[in-house]
C-alpha positions as CSV (number, residue, x, y, z in Angstrom):
1,M,-10.7,-14.0,-11.7
2,I,-7.9,-12.5,-14.0
3,A,-8.4,-13.0,-17.7
4,R,-5.7,-15.2,-19.3
5,R,-3.3,-13.8,-21.8
6,T,-3.6,-14.5,-25.6
7,D,-2.3,-17.6,-27.2
8,A,0.7,-15.7,-28.5
9,D,1.5,-14.6,-25.1
10,Q,1.3,-18.5,-23.8
11,K,3.7,-19.6,-26.8
12,E,6.4,-17.0,-25.6
13,L,6.3,-18.3,-22.1
14,A,6.4,-21.7,-23.3
15,G,10.0,-21.1,-24.8
16,D,9.3,-20.4,-28.4
17,A,10.6,-16.9,-28.0
18,P,13.6,-15.9,-25.7
19,R,12.4,-14.9,-22.4
20,A,14.4,-12.6,-19.7
21,V,13.5,-12.9,-16.1
22,A,12.2,-9.2,-16.1
23,G,13.4,-7.0,-19.0
24,P,11.9,-3.8,-19.6
25,R,9.4,-5.3,-22.1
26,Q,8.4,-7.7,-19.6
27,V,7.3,-5.3,-16.9
28,S,3.8,-3.6,-17.4
29,I,3.0,-0.6,-15.0
30,V,-0.8,-0.6,-14.0
31,L,-1.9,2.7,-12.6
32,P,-5.4,3.2,-11.3
33,V,-6.9,6.9,-11.1
34,R,-10.2,8.4,-10.6
35,N,-9.7,12.3,-11.4
36,E,-7.1,14.2,-12.9
37,G,-5.1,16.4,-10.8
38,A,-1.5,17.9,-10.2
39,A,-0.4,14.6,-8.4
40,F,-1.6,12.3,-11.1
41,R,0.3,14.6,-13.9
42,A,3.3,14.6,-11.9
43,C,3.1,10.8,-11.6
44,L,2.5,10.5,-15.4
45,D,5.7,12.8,-15.8
46,G,8.0,10.5,-13.6
47,I,6.7,7.3,-15.7
48,R,7.6,9.3,-19.0
49,R,11.2,10.1,-17.6
50,L,11.8,6.3,-17.1
51,E,15.1,5.1,-18.5
52,P,14.7,2.5,-20.0
53,R,11.3,3.6,-20.6
54,C,8.2,1.3,-20.1
55,E,6.8,-0.3,-23.0
56,D,3.5,-1.1,-21.7
57,V,2.0,1.6,-19.3
58,V,-1.9,0.9,-18.5
59,V,-3.9,3.6,-16.9
60,V,-7.5,2.7,-15.7
61,V,-9.6,5.5,-15.0
62,D,-12.2,4.5,-12.4
63,G,-15.5,6.4,-13.0
64,G,-13.6,9.5,-13.7
65,G,-14.0,12.0,-16.3
66,A,-12.4,12.4,-19.7
67,P,-9.5,15.0,-18.4
68,A,-7.7,12.1,-16.7
69,A,-7.9,9.9,-19.6
70,A,-6.5,12.6,-22.0
71,A,-3.6,13.4,-19.6
72,A,-2.9,9.4,-19.7
73,Q,-3.1,9.4,-23.4
74,D,-0.9,12.3,-23.6
75,A,1.8,10.4,-21.7
76,A,1.5,7.7,-24.4
77,A,-0.2,5.2,-22.1
78,R,-3.0,2.8,-22.8
79,V,-6.5,3.9,-21.3
80,I,-9.0,1.8,-19.8
81,R,-12.3,3.6,-18.9
82,L,-14.4,1.8,-16.3
83,P,-18.0,3.0,-16.9
84,G,-20.6,3.8,-14.2
85,P,-19.8,4.5,-10.4
86,P,-16.2,4.1,-9.2
87,G,-15.7,0.3,-8.2
88,G,-12.6,0.9,-6.2
89,P,-8.9,0.4,-6.6
90,A,-8.8,-3.2,-6.4
91,A,-11.6,-3.7,-9.2
92,A,-9.4,-1.2,-11.3
93,R,-5.8,-2.7,-10.8
94,N,-7.6,-6.2,-11.7
95,A,-8.9,-4.5,-15.0
96,G,-5.4,-2.9,-15.7
97,A,-3.8,-6.4,-15.0
98,R,-6.0,-8.2,-17.3
99,A,-5.1,-5.8,-20.3
100,A,-1.4,-5.6,-19.2
101,R,1.0,-7.4,-21.7
102,G,4.0,-8.2,-19.1
103,D,5.0,-11.1,-17.4
104,I,5.8,-8.7,-14.4
105,L,2.8,-6.5,-13.2
106,C,4.1,-3.1,-11.5
107,F,1.3,-1.7,-9.6
108,L,1.6,2.2,-8.7
109,D,-0.6,4.6,-6.9
110,A,-1.5,7.8,-8.7
111,D,0.0,10.0,-6.2
112,V,3.7,8.8,-6.2
113,I,6.9,9.8,-8.3
114,V,9.0,6.9,-9.3
115,P,12.6,7.0,-9.5
116,P,14.0,7.1,-13.2
117,D,15.7,3.5,-12.8
118,L,12.4,2.0,-11.7
119,L,12.4,-0.7,-14.2
120,A,16.0,-1.6,-13.7
121,R,15.4,-1.9,-10.1
122,V,12.3,-4.1,-10.5
123,G,14.1,-6.1,-13.2
124,G,17.1,-6.6,-11.0
125,A,15.2,-7.7,-8.1
126,F,13.4,-10.4,-9.9
127,E,16.6,-11.6,-11.5
128,G,18.8,-11.6,-8.6
129,H,16.2,-13.3,-6.7
130,P,14.5,-15.9,-8.9
131,E,12.6,-17.7,-6.2
132,I,10.5,-14.7,-5.2
133,D,7.1,-13.9,-6.5
134,A,6.8,-10.3,-5.6
135,I,8.5,-7.3,-4.5
136,I,7.4,-4.3,-2.7
137,G,8.9,-1.0,-2.3
138,S,8.3,2.2,0.3
139,Y,8.0,5.6,0.3
140,D,11.1,7.7,0.4
141,D,12.2,10.1,3.2
142,A,11.4,13.3,1.2
143,P,7.6,13.6,1.2
144,A,6.3,16.4,-1.1
145,A,3.8,17.9,1.3
146,T,5.3,20.1,3.7
147,N,2.8,20.2,6.5
148,F,3.5,18.1,9.6
149,L,1.1,15.4,9.5
150,S,2.3,14.8,5.9
151,Q,5.7,14.6,6.9
152,Y,5.2,12.4,10.1
153,K,2.9,9.8,8.2
154,N,5.4,9.3,5.2
155,L,8.5,9.2,7.4
156,A,6.9,6.6,9.7
157,H,5.9,4.5,6.9
158,H,9.6,5.2,5.3
159,F,11.0,3.9,8.8
160,L,8.5,0.8,9.2
161,H,9.6,-0.4,5.8
162,Q,13.3,0.2,5.9
163,T,13.6,-1.5,9.3
164,S,11.7,-4.5,8.7
165,R,12.7,-8.0,7.6
166,V,13.2,-8.5,4.2
167,E,10.7,-11.2,3.7
168,T,7.0,-10.4,4.4
169,S,3.5,-11.6,3.9
170,S,2.2,-8.1,3.0
171,F,2.0,-6.5,-0.5
172,F,2.3,-2.5,-1.2
173,S,0.3,-1.3,-4.1
174,G,1.7,2.1,-3.8
175,C,4.8,0.7,-5.5
176,G,4.7,-3.2,-5.8
177,A,5.4,-5.8,-8.5
178,I,4.3,-9.2,-8.7
179,R,4.8,-12.0,-11.3
180,R,1.6,-12.6,-13.5
181,A,1.5,-16.1,-12.7
182,A,1.3,-15.6,-9.0
183,F,-1.3,-12.8,-9.4
184,E,-3.5,-15.0,-11.4
185,R,-2.9,-17.9,-9.3
186,V,-4.5,-16.2,-6.5
187,G,-7.1,-14.4,-8.2
188,G,-6.0,-11.0,-8.1
189,F,-7.1,-8.2,-5.7
190,D,-10.5,-8.6,-3.8
191,E,-12.9,-6.2,-5.3
192,R,-15.2,-6.4,-2.2
193,Y,-13.0,-3.5,-1.1
194,R,-14.7,-0.5,-2.9
195,R,-12.5,2.2,-1.5
196,P,-8.6,2.6,-0.8
197,S,-8.1,0.5,2.3
198,I,-6.2,-3.0,2.8
199,E,-6.7,-4.5,-0.5
200,D,-3.1,-4.9,-1.1
201,I,-2.4,-6.3,2.5
202,E,-5.3,-8.6,1.8
203,L,-3.6,-9.9,-1.3
204,G,-0.3,-10.3,0.3
205,S,-2.1,-12.7,3.0
206,R,-3.5,-14.8,0.2
207,L,-0.1,-14.7,-1.6
208,H,1.6,-16.1,1.6
209,A,-1.0,-18.7,2.2
210,A,-0.4,-20.1,-1.6
211,G,3.3,-20.3,-0.7
212,C,4.4,-17.3,-2.7
213,R,7.3,-15.3,-1.5
214,V,7.3,-11.4,-1.1
215,R,10.2,-9.5,-0.7
216,I,10.8,-5.9,0.6
217,E,13.3,-4.1,-1.9
218,K,14.6,-1.6,0.3
219,T,16.2,0.5,-2.6
220,L,13.0,0.7,-4.4
221,Q,11.4,4.1,-3.1
222,V,9.0,6.4,-4.6
223,T,8.1,10.0,-3.5
224,H,4.6,10.3,-2.1
225,L,2.8,13.2,-2.9
226,K,-0.3,13.1,-0.7
227,R,-1.2,15.7,1.7
228,W,-2.6,14.2,5.0
229,T,-5.3,16.3,7.1
230,P,-6.4,15.6,10.7
231,W,-9.7,14.2,9.9
232,G,-8.5,12.4,6.8
233,L,-5.9,10.6,8.9
234,L,-8.1,9.7,11.4
235,E,-10.7,8.3,9.3
236,T,-8.3,6.6,7.3
237,E,-6.5,5.1,10.4
238,I,-9.7,3.7,12.0
239,R,-12.2,3.1,9.1
240,D,-10.0,1.9,6.1
241,R,-7.1,0.4,8.1
242,A,-7.3,-0.8,11.5
243,I,-11.1,-2.0,11.2
244,P,-10.7,-3.9,8.1
245,W,-7.2,-5.1,9.0
246,T,-8.7,-6.6,12.3
247,Q,-11.3,-8.4,10.5
248,L,-8.7,-9.9,8.2
249,I,-6.4,-11.1,10.9
250,L,-9.7,-12.7,12.6
251,R,-10.7,-14.3,9.6
252,S,-7.3,-15.8,8.6
253,R,-6.2,-16.6,12.2
254,S,-3.1,-15.3,11.6
255,M,-1.1,-12.1,13.0
256,P,2.6,-12.4,11.4
257,N,5.0,-10.5,13.3
258,E,6.1,-8.0,10.8
259,L,5.5,-4.2,9.7
260,N,2.6,-2.8,11.6
261,I,1.8,-5.8,13.7
262,R,5.0,-6.5,15.2
263,W,5.0,-7.5,18.9
264,R,6.5,-4.1,19.8
265,G,3.6,-2.4,18.2
266,R,1.0,-4.7,19.7
267,V,2.6,-3.8,23.2
268,A,2.7,0.0,22.3
269,V,-1.1,-0.1,21.4
270,A,-1.9,-1.5,24.7
271,C,0.2,0.9,26.7
272,A,-1.4,3.9,24.9
273,S,-4.8,2.7,25.5
274,F,-4.1,2.4,29.0
275,L,-2.4,5.8,29.3
276,A,-5.5,7.4,27.7
277,M,-7.5,5.7,30.2
278,A,-5.1,6.7,33.0
279,A,-5.0,10.4,32.0
280,V,-9.1,10.4,31.8
281,T,-9.3,8.9,35.4
282,A,-6.2,10.5,37.0
283,P,-8.2,13.5,38.7
284,W,-10.1,10.7,40.7
285,L,-7.9,7.6,41.0
286,R,-4.3,7.8,42.5
287,G,-3.3,4.6,40.8
288,S,-4.2,6.3,37.4
289,R,-1.7,9.2,38.6
290,M,1.0,6.7,39.2
291,A,0.5,4.5,36.2
292,A,0.6,7.3,33.6
293,P,4.3,8.2,34.1
294,M,5.4,4.5,33.9
295,L,3.0,3.9,30.6
296,A,4.7,7.0,29.0
297,A,8.1,5.8,29.8
298,T,7.2,2.5,28.5
299,L,6.1,3.9,25.1
300,L,9.2,6.1,24.7
301,V,11.5,2.9,25.5
302,I,9.5,1.0,22.9
303,D,9.7,3.9,20.3
304,R,13.1,4.9,20.9
305,D,14.3,3.9,17.4
306,V,11.9,5.7,15.6
307,F,12.4,8.7,18.0
308,R,15.9,8.8,17.0
309,F,14.9,8.5,13.3
310,F,12.5,11.5,13.6
311,R,15.1,13.5,15.4
312,A,17.9,12.9,12.9
313,R,15.6,13.5,10.0
314,R,13.6,16.7,11.1
315,G,15.1,17.9,14.4
316,A,14.0,17.4,18.2
317,A,10.9,19.6,18.1
318,F,9.5,17.5,15.2
319,A,10.5,14.2,16.9
320,I,8.4,15.5,20.0
321,R,5.3,16.2,18.0
322,A,5.8,12.9,16.0
323,I,6.0,10.9,19.1
324,L,2.8,12.3,20.1
325,A,1.3,11.6,16.7
326,H,2.6,8.1,17.1
327,W,0.6,7.6,20.3
328,V,-2.5,8.9,18.9
329,H,-2.0,6.4,15.9
330,Y,-1.7,3.5,18.6
331,L,-5.2,4.7,19.9
332,C,-6.7,4.7,16.5
333,S,-5.6,1.1,16.1
334,A,-6.9,0.1,19.4
335,I,-10.3,1.8,18.6
336,G,-10.1,0.0,15.3
337,F,-9.3,-3.4,16.7
338,L,-12.4,-3.0,19.1
339,A,-14.7,-2.0,16.4
340,G,-13.3,-4.8,13.8
341,T,-13.6,-7.4,16.6
342,F,-17.2,-6.4,17.2
343,L,-17.9,-6.4,13.5
344,H,-16.5,-9.9,13.0
345,L,-18.3,-11.4,16.1
346,I,-21.5,-10.1,14.6
347,G,-20.8,-11.5,11.2
348,A,-20.7,-8.1,9.8
349,N,-18.3,-7.4,6.9
350,Q,-17.0,-3.8,6.7
351,S,-16.2,-4.1,3.1
352,R,-19.3,-3.6,0.6
353,P,-20.1,-6.6,-1.5
354,A,-18.6,-6.8,-5.0
355,A,-19.9,-5.1,-8.0
356,A,-21.0,-7.1,-11.1
357,P,-18.2,-7.6,-13.6
358,R,-18.0,-4.3,-15.7
359,K,-17.3,-4.3,-19.5
360,A,-13.9,-2.0,-19.7
361,E,-13.6,0.2,-22.7
362,A,-10.1,-0.1,-23.8
363,D,-8.7,3.0,-25.9
364,R,-5.0,3.0,-27.3
365,A,-3.3,6.4,-27.2
């Protein structure tokens, strides 16, 4: 559970002090990090350039060394150091939320650069839509890493969020803000997720089940600094995304028609799976040789909008490579779905059990 705030904070909420919907002093930035590096320093520089500046930045160093804490202190952030082995981003974000002072908790990843008007966008979204409990942004269309996989993955994420319906049952901790009351009501992030995974999506599902409303704020975009490698991408797609997401869907018995699990995506996963099987069996089966072109054509029709997007942003050659990468993504989803279903049926939990609560050492900059 998330610790409750001080009596002074509760008194302010009760109306004894003026309260704006989401002014700069009501927004706290919570930033988990493990190790200090160039991406983390760039993230801190972006936060330092905010206008208006954030009055409450909480950096949670999860099992990392002193350099990350020192860099955060240099950026005038409050630092919480979690001793012992890393507990994962979910536990780190919960620790940061407990220490934060704001009514709005703005969660960021340590490898994004925020726009200078982040607080104005967050505050404006909550003020303009007082009925919502949380907002999420997206990556922009200018990822920092220039290799193909990094460009493809970030552009695909950008396209997905920008073309989805405004209301969602998910959450995005890379850049997402939530009212403290809603965050506390559902118990924060699930700390059984001990590595970066779907802890934010799982939080979104509980918000939705509790009747909270989450909005995709499409003008709220951050620059992603992560560099994707082939093995890292495959590992993330299957182990950290598809398998736990399948388990979440089966546990909750809910598969909303949005974001990565829209009906088009489900059909595409099936087509890509059959296409792979047809390609393998084509030398021996005439039916496979006939089915393969039809399945490929179906996938091209399903992905026509994202294909046009890739071509408009990076040219035709990039778009062709990106569509092939998209089909591999579908295959990873299929493999993860089968593995996640098997683990669900045998009662296995892909997430490790939560660690015992740890005492955090908070140091002010």
